[in-house]
Every structure is written in structure tokens, then in C-alpha cells.
N, C-alpha and C positions, 0 to 999 in steps of 0.2 A: 526422514521426511515427515512433515506435519500433515495432519488431516484437515487443517483449516482451509476453508474456501471462502473467499470474500464474496459477499452478496451483491455482485455486480448488477444483476437484473433488478434487484430491489433499489439499488442506488440510482440506476437509470430511471426507474419509475418515479422516484422522489424528485429527481432533477426535471424530468419532462412534465409530469402531471401536477406536482405540487409547487415546484419552484418556478415553473415557466421558463425552462432553459431555452426552448426554441425561440422565444421572443428576445432573448438576450442578444442574438446576432443582429437584431434590428437597431440596437443602440449604438451610437457613434463611438468608435474605439473598440468595439467588441465584435466586429464583423467576422473575425477569424474563429469565433467560438462556435464551431460547428459540431453536430452530433458525432461525426467521425473523429474529430479531435478529442471530444469527451470520452468516446469509447476507447481510444488508444491510451489516454491517461488512466482511465479506470482499470484497464487490463494490465498495464504495467504496475500500477499500485497494488493490484490484487496479486500479481506475481511476486512483488517485493515482500508483501506481508506474509504470503504463504511460504516463501523460500527462506527469508531472512528473519523476520520478526517472530513469526509463530514458533519456530524451533527454539527461540530464546526463552519462551515460557517454560519449557522443560528444564532448561539450565537454571532459571530463576527459582523453580520449585525446589531445587536441591542446593540453593545458594549457601545454606548453613554448612554444608559439607565442603565447600570450596575454600573456605578460610582465607578470604581476601583475594583470591585469584579471579573472581567473577568479572571484574572490570577488564582484566587482560583477555579473558575468553570473549567477552562481548566486543571489545575493540578489534580483536583478531577476526571475528566473523564479519563485522561491518567493513573492515578494511579489505578483506578478501572479496566481498561482494562488490564493492565500489571499484576496486582495482581490476577485477575481472571483466567488467563490462560497462 
């Protein structure tokens, strides 16, 4: 398991305070862009990066030892993640 934790609080701060996310739902066509939806998306993205992408860093650090099998390892991990859920 990886030690990586996505900075979800920092991302929300940037979205809310700097980018004006709350005003986005006032624009026609973006009515469904709610804080709850943004939180759900950020939490799932954080989970994906922590569970799937971050562990690949360790594999990539030792790629020279894999001698061509790196693509197979990466493909296997990604397929396992997407097929599981």
C-alpha cells in the first residue's frame, strides 16, 4: 500500500476560494455542479490515485530490472482495478 494521500482539502480550497466553484452552478447548463458532487468526484479520484497510480511509482522506480515486462504489469494492475469495480 502506498503512503500517498491526495490533498483533497487543498483542492477544495482552490476550487471554492480561487476558482469560484460555487458560482458555477448559477451558469446555465452547470446547475448540477454542486459541492456534494465535487466532493464525491475528488474523493473517488483520491482513492484511485492512492490505490492504483501511486503503487505504480514503486514499479516504475525498478523498471530497469523488469526487462520489458513493465507494460504487462501496468496493464494487469489497471485492468484489475477497472474490472473489480
